[in-house]
C-alpha positions in Angstrom: -0.4 0.0 0.0 2.0 3.3 1.4 5.1 2.3 1.7 5.2 1.3 -2.1 7.6 3.4 -3.5 10.0 2.2 -0.5 9.9 -0.7 -1.7 11.1 -0.1 -4.5 13.9 1.7 -4.0 14.9 -1.4 -1.9 14.6 -3.3 -5.0 16.7 -1.5 -7.1 19.5 -1.2 -4.1 19.1 -5.4 -4.1 19.2 -5.9 -7.8 21.8 -3.7 -8.2 24.1 -5.8 -5.5 22.7 -8.6 -6.7 24.1 -7.5 -10.3 27.5 -6.3 -9.1 28.0 -9.6 -7.6 26.9 -12.3 -10.2 29.9 -9.6 -11.8 32.6 -10.4 -9.5 31.7 -14.2 -9.3 32.5 -14.2 -13.2 35.6 -12.4 -12.9 36.7 -14.9 -10.1 35.6 -17.9 -12.1 37.4 -16.4 -15.4 40.7 -15.9 -13.1 40.4 -19.3 -11.2 40.4 -21.0 -15.2 43.5 -18.7 -15.9 45.4 -19.6 -13.0 44.3 -23.2 -13.7 45.7 -22.8 -17.4 49.2 -21.3 -16.2 49.2 -24.1 -13.9 48.7 -26.9 -17.1 51.0 -25.0 -18.8 53.9 -25.0 -16.4 53.6 -28.7 -15.9 52.7 -29.4 -19.7 49.0 -30.5 -19.5 47.8 -27.4 -21.2 48.7 -26.2 -24.6 50.6 -23.0 -24.1 47.6 -21.9 -26.9 45.1 -22.6 -24.2 46.6 -21.2 -21.7 47.3 -17.9 -23.5 43.0 -18.2 -24.5 42.0 -18.5 -20.8 44.6 -15.2 -19.9 43.0 -13.1 -22.7 39.5 -14.1 -21.8 40.3 -13.1 -18.3 41.6 -9.7 -19.1 38.7 -9.5 -21.1 36.2 -10.7 -18.2 37.8 -7.7 -16.1 37.8 -5.1 -18.5 34.0 -5.8 -19.1 33.3 -5.8 -15.4 35.1 -2.5 -14.6 33.1 -1.0 -18.0 29.2 -2.5 -16.7 30.8 -1.9 -12.4 30.9 2.1 -13.8 27.0 1.8 -15.5 25.9 0.1 -13.2 27.5 3.2 -10.2 26.3 5.6 -12.9 22.9 4.6 -12.9 22.7 3.5 -9.1 23.6 7.6 -8.2 21.1 8.6 -10.6 18.1 6.2 -9.0 19.2 7.8 -5.5 19.2 10.8 -6.9 15.4 10.8 -8.0 13.2 12.5 -5.9 10.4 9.2 -4.1 
């Protein structure tokens, strides 16, 4: 009823947190995969080419995450400035 506006703000905050959490999880997964590939390259169980692809994927994932985080932060700050 009367607290629908405050509920919307809380929902936006929760969604923002969830989105950021998913981004961070994705980067951590890419980092873990790259670390595994590097370890495999060192002990000759993973092809050098495969390890380089994993490293490149991790770097791109990190860059994407930073860009998306910046966009999310901008959107979040814009939402927080809106009158309720």
